[in-house]
C-alpha positions as CSV (number, residue, x, y, z in Angstrom):
1,M,94.4,178.4,-29.3
2,N,90.7,177.6,-29.5
3,I,90.1,173.9,-30.4
4,M,86.8,172.5,-31.7
5,L,86.0,169.0,-32.8
6,L,84.5,168.6,-36.3
7,G,84.2,165.0,-37.5
8,D,87.7,163.6,-38.0
9,Y,89.2,167.1,-37.8
10,Y,90.0,169.7,-35.2
11,V,89.1,173.2,-36.1
12,W,91.5,175.8,-34.6
13,Y,92.4,179.4,-35.1
14,C,96.1,180.5,-35.4
15,D,97.2,182.7,-32.5
16,W,99.5,184.6,-34.9
17,C,97.4,185.3,-38.0
18,D,93.9,184.3,-36.9
19,T,93.4,181.9,-39.8
20,R,90.9,179.0,-39.4
21,N,92.6,175.7,-39.8
22,L,91.4,172.1,-40.1
23,T,93.8,169.4,-38.8
24,L,93.3,165.7,-38.7
25,Q,93.0,164.2,-35.2
26,Q,96.1,162.0,-35.9
27,K,98.2,165.1,-36.6
28,F,97.0,166.7,-33.3
29,A,98.0,163.6,-31.4
30,A,101.5,163.9,-32.8
31,G,102.1,167.0,-30.7
32,T,102.7,169.8,-33.2
33,V,100.4,171.5,-35.8
34,T,101.3,174.1,-38.5
35,C,99.1,177.0,-39.6
36,G,98.2,176.7,-43.3
37,A,98.6,180.4,-43.9
38,C,101.6,181.6,-42.0
39,H,103.3,178.2,-41.5
40,R,104.0,178.8,-37.8
41,H,104.3,175.6,-35.6
42,F,102.2,175.2,-32.5
43,D,102.8,172.7,-29.7
44,T,99.5,170.8,-28.9
45,T,100.8,169.4,-25.6
46,A,100.1,171.4,-22.5
47,Q,102.9,171.9,-20.0
48,E,102.1,172.0,-16.3
49,G,100.1,175.1,-15.5
50,E,99.1,175.8,-19.2
51,H,95.5,175.7,-20.4
52,F,94.0,175.6,-23.9
53,A,90.6,177.1,-24.7
54,C,88.4,174.2,-25.9
55,A,84.9,174.0,-27.1
56,E,84.0,172.5,-23.7
57,G,85.8,175.2,-21.7
58,F,89.3,175.5,-20.2
59,S,91.2,172.4,-19.2
60,P,94.9,171.5,-18.8
61,L,94.6,169.6,-22.0
62,C,91.4,169.5,-24.1
63,E,89.5,166.3,-23.3
64,A,89.0,165.6,-27.0
65,V,92.8,165.8,-27.6
66,R,93.4,163.6,-24.6
67,R,90.9,161.0,-25.9
68,C,92.5,161.1,-29.3
69,R,96.0,160.6,-27.9
70,S,95.0,157.6,-25.8
71,R,93.8,155.8,-29.0
72,F,97.2,156.1,-30.6
73,R,99.5,155.0,-27.8
């Protein structure tokens, strides 16, 4: 899943149907997002050894998501 920050939203593309989605940062911090077209659920938490492709490059968990989560704990 490619994740890019756009204002108060994260832009991401569904791995299943390749649809562009905009999701509020608070929803990303909850841990699960849903594609607006195919309604598939995606886990936004990275397990040990997993990586997400972020606008800044690959990391165990996108730095932008990590910063967002820390604000809501």
